[in-house]
Structure formats: C-alpha cells, structure tokens
N, C-alpha and C positions, 0 to 999 in steps of 0.2 A: 393323325399325328399332328402335334402342334407345329413342328418344323415345316410340314408340308403346307399347312394353311399360311404360315408366316411367309414362306418363300413365294407363295402364290401372289401375295398382295404387297410384298415389301417394295418391289420395284415401282409399282403404281404410286406408292407413297412418295418415293423419291421424285417421280415425275411431277406430282402435284406440288411438292415443295419447291422444286426448281422453277416450275411454271408460274407459281403464284408469289413466291417469296425470295426469288433469287437476289434482287437488289434491295430488298427491304431489311430493316433491322428493328429490333425491339430494345428500348433503352431501359435498363433496370439498375437503379442505384448509380446512375451516371455512366454505366458500362453498356456499350452497344453490342447487342447479340444478334447475329445474322442467323435466322432459322436454318438456312442452307448449310452454314458452317457447322451447325450442331447436328443436322440430320445426316449429312454424309458420313462422318466417322461413326455415328450410331448405327447406321445401316451396314457399314463395313464390319462392325463388331457383330451385328446380328447374322450377317452372312457367314462370318467366321464360325459362329456358334453352330449354324446349320451344317456347315462342312464338318465340324468336329463331331456333331451328333451322328451324322451319317458315316463318319470315318472314311470318307472318300471325296474326291473332287472329280466332277464330270468334266473332263477336258475335251470331250467330243466337239462341243461348239467351237472351241479354238482350233481344233484340228480341221474342222469344216471351213474355217476361215484362215487358211495359211497366209494369204496376202495381208490380212488384217494383223495377224500375229507378228509378221515381219515388220510391218509399219510401226506397231506399238513398241517393239523391241528396239528398232533403230532410232525411233524418236526419243525414247527414254534414255537410251545409251548416249546418243549425241548430246542431249540436253544436260545430262550429268557431266559428261566429259568436257563440254564447252564451258560449263559454269565454273569449273575448277579455276579457270584463269581470271575470274572476277575477284577483284580485291576486297569488295565488301561482302563479308560472310552472310549478313542479313539478306542482301540482295540475291546471293547465290541460293540460299535456302528458299527464298520466296519463289524463284523460278522453278526449282525442283518440285516444290509443293504444287505450283500451278500446273505443271505438266502431269504430275501424279494424280491430281484431282480429275483431269480430263480423261486420263487413261482408266481410272477407277470407274468413272461414269459409264465407260464403254464395257469394261470387264465385268462389273457387278451383275448385269442381267445374264451374261454368258455363263457365269458360274452356277446360276440357278435356273438356266433356260428351260430345262425339262419340266419345271414346276410352274412356269409362267403361262398365262393365258393371253393370247394376242387380242382377244376381245376386251379383256380387262385393261390392257395397255392402251388400246384405241379409245376406250371410254375415259381413261385418265387424261390422255392427250386432248380429247374433246372437251373435257371439263376445263382444262387450261385455256383452250380456245374460246369457250363461252365466257370465261372470266375476263380474258383480254378484250373481247369484243364489248362486253358491258362497260368495262372501265374506259375503253376508247371512245365509245359513244357518249358516255358521260363527259369526257374531256371535250369532245367536239361540240356538244350542245351547250354545256355550261362554261366552256373555256377555262376550266379549272384543271389542275394537274395534281397527281400524287407527289409526295415530298421527294421521291427518288428521281423524278423527272427533271431533265435539264431545262425544261420550260416552266418549272415551278415559279409562280409569282408573275408570269406573263399572262396575257389574255389571248394568246394565239390558239386557234383550233387545230393544233398539231398533236395528235395522240401519240403517247409513248407507252401506255399501259403500265405494267409494273416494271418496265425497263427504264434505263436512263435515257436512251436515245430512241428517236422515232424509227430509225432504220433497223434497230434490234427487234422492235415489235413487228415490223413488216416482214422481215425474213423469217422470223419464228412462225408467223401466221402462214406463210407460204409453205414451210416445211411440214407443218402439222395438218394443213388443209386436206391432203389426200387420206390421211388416217381417220380424220373426222368424217370424211365422206363415206369411207368404208364402214365406220361405226354407224352412220345413218342408215346405210343399206342393210346392215346386219341386225339392227334393233327391231324388236317387235312392239316397243312402247310408243303409242301415238303421241303422248306428251313429249317424250324425249326426242322423237323424230321432228316434231313441230318446232320445238325450241332450237334444236341444232340446225334445222333448215334455215330458220330466220337468221341465225348467227353466221352461217356459211354464206348467205346472200349479202350480209353486211361486210364481209371480209374485203371484197374489192373496193368498196366505198372507203373503208378505213385506210387501206393501202394508198388510195388516191390522196387522202388527206395527209398521209405521212410524207408525201412528196418523193417517195422512193421509186422512181420510174424503172430502175433496173429490176427491182423485186416485182413490180407490177407486170413487166414483160415476161418475167420468169413464170408467173402464174398463168399468163396467156399461153405460154409454151406448154405448161402442164395440161391445160384444158385441151389444147390441140393434140397433145400426145394421147390423152385419154380418149378423145373422140376418134383418133386414128385407130387405136386398138379396138374400140368398140365396133368399128366397121368390119374387123376381121375376126371378132370373137362372138360366140353364141352365148348371149346373156339374156336372161328372162326379161320380158317386156316391162314388168314393174320397175325393175332396177334401171332399165334404159330410160324410162319416163322420168324418174327422179333425177338422173344425171343430166338428161337433156334439158330439163327445166332449169337446173342450176347453171348449166353451160349457157343457155339462151339468155338468162338474166345477166350473167357475167359479161357476155359479149355485148349485150345492149348497153350496159354501164360503160363498157370499154368504148363503144361508139360515141356515147355522150361525152366521155372524158377526152377522147382523142380528136373528135371531129366537130361536135356541136357545143360551143361555149355558151350553155344556157344557165350557168350558175347565177344566182342572184348577185348583184354587183357588190353588196357588202361582204358576202362570203368569198367571192372571187378576190376582193381586195385584201381580205384577211389572209387567204391562202398565198397570195402574191407576197405579202409582207412576211409571212412565215418562211416562204422560199428564200427571200433575200437574207433573212436572219440566218437560215441554215447555211447558205452559201458563204456568208461572211464569217461563220463560226468555225467549229471544229471540223466540219465535213469538208470544207474547202471547195474550190472550183475544179472543173474538168482539167484545166491546165495544171493545177497543182497535183492532181492525181496522176497525170501523165508523167510529171516530173518525179513523183515518188516511184513509179514503175521503172523509169530510167535509172534512178538511184539503186533500186533493188537489183537490177541486172548488173549494174556497175560493181556493186559490192560483192555480188555472187562471183563475178570474174576475179575480183581482187583476192577473194578467199579460195580461189581454185575450185569453186563449186561446192565447198564445204559449208558455206553459210556463216553468218555472223554470230549465231548462238541465240538463245532465248531473248526475245525483245531487242535483239541487236539492231535491227533496222530503225526502230523508233529512237533508240539512244543515239545512233549515228546521225540521224536527221536532225536531232536536237543540237548535237555538238557541232557538226561541220558537214553539212550535206554537200555532195559533189555537184548536184544540180539544185538550184533554188526551188524550194517547195512553198514559198510565200507564206511561211508561218504555220503550215500544216505538217504535223509530224506523225499522226496515226496513219498507218498504211492504207486504210479504207479498201483493202483487197486481201481476202483470205489467201488467194493463190500466190501473190507476190510476197506476202508475209511468210507463208510456209516455205517458199523456195529460198528467199534471201536469208531467212533466219536459220533454217535447218538443212539447207543444201539440197543437191540434186538427188542423193540417194533416198533421203526421207520423203522428199516431194514425189519422186517417181514411185516409191512403194505405195504412197497414198493414192496416187492416180491409178495405179494398176489395180489396187483393191476396189476402188470405186467403180472403175470401168468393168471389171469382171463381175462385180455385184449387179450392175445394171443389166449386163448381157444375160446373166443368170435369171434375173426376175422376168425379163422380157421373153426369153425362151420358155420359161415355165408357164407364163401367162398364155402364150400362143399354143403350147403343146398340152396344157392341162386338160384332163378328161372331164373334170368336175368343175362346176361353176364356182364353188368355194375356193378351189385352187387358183382360179383366175383372179378372184377378188384379192387374195392374199399375196399375189405377185404384182398386180397392177399398182396397188397403193404405194409400196416402197419404191418401185420403179419411177412412179410419178414424183415422189419426193426428191429423188436423185436428179430429175430433170430441172428442178428449181435451183440446183446448186451453182452451175456455171455463172449465171447472171446474178443470182440472189446474194452471192457471197462477195460482191464487189461494192456493196452499199454501206454496211455498218462501219463506223470509224475504227473499231477494234474488234472485228468479228471473231478473232481467235479466242477472245475472252467470253464469248457468248455461250453459256452453258447449255442452252437448249439445242445448240448445234451438235455438241458432243452427245447429248441425250439422244438425238435422232440417229447419230451414228451407231450408238448401242442398240437402238430399236431395229435398225437395218440389219445388224449382225444377228439379232435374235430371229428376225423374219427369215433369214436364210437358213438358219439351223432348223427352224420349225418346218420350212418348206422341204428341206432334205429329209427330215424325219417323218414327214406326213402328219404332223401334229398341229394343233391349234393352241 
C-alpha cells in the first residue's frame, strides 16, 4: 500500500529537512523560501491523507505517553490563553504558530508510529550528524562559514554547521550522538560504519571548537552513563569493542583538552579570540546568565507561578529587567525559559514526562532479555542524560527545532519499546 510506504519514510524526510535546512533559505524571485517552512505543512497534509485513507487514528502512542499528552495540552492551552492579552495581533499569531510547530514535530511521528522504523530514524539522524560534521570541519579548516552562521564574514574557526549559533550545533550533536552510535552498531555496511565512526570521533573535537563547555560536559556524562550501563549489561563483545574504542578516543581528547594545552599557538590564539567574541556578543558572561536566572524566578513569583507567556522573559528583559543582565536578553537556558514563560504547571509536567521516560528506558535496558531490547533503550536514555547541562548553552534553545525533533523521537522509542516493535 502506498500509504504504508509513505508513512514509513515521511518522518525521516522531516528529520533530514530539519537537520540540513532548518536555518537555510532559497531566494526565488526576491522571495525567501525556507525549505523547513514548506516541508512541515506538506508533511502535515500527507499525514492527514494517510489518516483519511486508513479512516482511523492510532491514539495508542499518545495513551502510552500520558505525561507527554498532559504537557502538550497544558503548553498549548497556556500559550493560546496568555497570548490573548497581547495587543499586537501579528505577534500573537506568531507565538501560537511557534508553539504549534513544536507540538506538531512531536505529534507527527506518534500519529504514524506503528509504520515507522527506528533503524530508518537512526540512519536519518546519522546522516544529519555526518552533514554537520563535514560542514563543521570545513569551517574549522578553511575558517569560512555558511551564510546562515553568525560568524559569516569572520575568519574564526568556530563551527556552526547549518545553524546560526555554535551552541545550537553543539547541543544538536550531543542529542543525536547516541542514536548515531546505535545506528553504527546495528549496521552491516562496512563503508557506512567506517564513515560514521570517523564522524563520531570528530564530534568531541568540533564541540571543543564551539567553546560550549556545558555541552562538552554533557557528552562526558553520556559516555560515563553508557560505560556504567555496559558494566551491568550482557552485550556481545563486538559491540563492546566498538563502544570502548569510541569512548577511549573521546576520553583521550578530553584529557588533552582539559589537562594538556598542546594546541599550536596560532590555533590556540584563534580559539581564545573566538571565545572573547562569543562572550562579548549575544551569549553573554556567566554573571549575566546568573542575572537572567534571578530575573526568571523574580517574574515567576510576580505572576504567581503562572509565567509571563510566550517569549515573555525575553521581552521583559529588553524592556525593564529587575536585575541588570548587561545587555544580554536571550535566556540561554531552556529550563528557566520554560519555567518563567509558561509557569510551574507546564514546567512540572515536562519534568515529570522526561523523568518518567528516563526511568522507563533505564529499567527496560537493565531488565531486557534480548540484546536488541537493550540497544533501543540505552540510546534514548543516553540522549536524555545530555539535556540538563546541554540545554543551558544555546542563546535561544527553545527555538532549536532539533530539540523538539528529538523529543518526538523519544516518544516513538517508548511506544516501540512498549509494543515490542522496531
């Protein structure tokens, strides 16, 4: 059936579009067209056609994720309700569209989850990672940047890939890294495994050049988490060897980065210059970030725990911040942004969903009878490990579509794990 083949690959197409073209645009006749903005409504239409052809909607994936369903309902409801008070109708519509986009990215795979293949999803994510790595290495070596990069026109070896900011690239790499590692283990193609292995080994180097220490530490935590699980799980020797090699190289690079300053002087000087530019620009200093957190909690209290509404913290910091943020207005922290903008209820529902999801995957990985069961629970659990530290680096991480893409992937993994499917 056409709809079955379509639903099987439609989400991988969205992954590739978000991964490669999120910040890009094509200019036709003076009009800028963003492929992502075209792809998302097209895929929504195709999914609607699939549902219409089948004359039914499979709501089991949503029923299997009650905490996620509650989070999405409260988030959308609060966003619509709070935006009513905005005087600018265009701004109100923009916020609703923004929240709707993120919710759709999570819901789309769940509506066709039974037709999706986790291996296909992992391959699509891996293709994105390979593309990001190639672009990033080109940026580091040539000191050139794509036109979407904030460093366009500079000679700084700070990679941003197809993203605007370096932190957006680093956190996206950290989130996709576990799924690419799983794809590496599952693949039977020597060429595919060789190419992907090289790219995975380059990821920590790229993150070092981005200067996102929080993300780098989150990947170190991921490696430690996987190593701990491997000590308690029965995994075949071939898989252990692959993972041990990658972990060893990563830890070696970590030691070089954190302990032994052996970088050539010209490269070290460039990285230092890049770091100063970043700290003086949008990302701000540690002090300004602490001030933003203080503002977030202050306005949370002022709104009786309900939050300021979509993009409320950013707008408040620009207008009249209670605590001086030294010219930095973007929250640089997903957690404080979600809490101060959408309130305690939405924030708590998200934390509950993520916590229950992590516990579910870890329990399944430990209790799984089959090796494949362990694989498909370790990868999503490892991705979640990167979130606490990884989401405090990008300047406006809430707008990072790869983040919401991964949330959708996590929800599909849970459904597949409960259903015993791949």
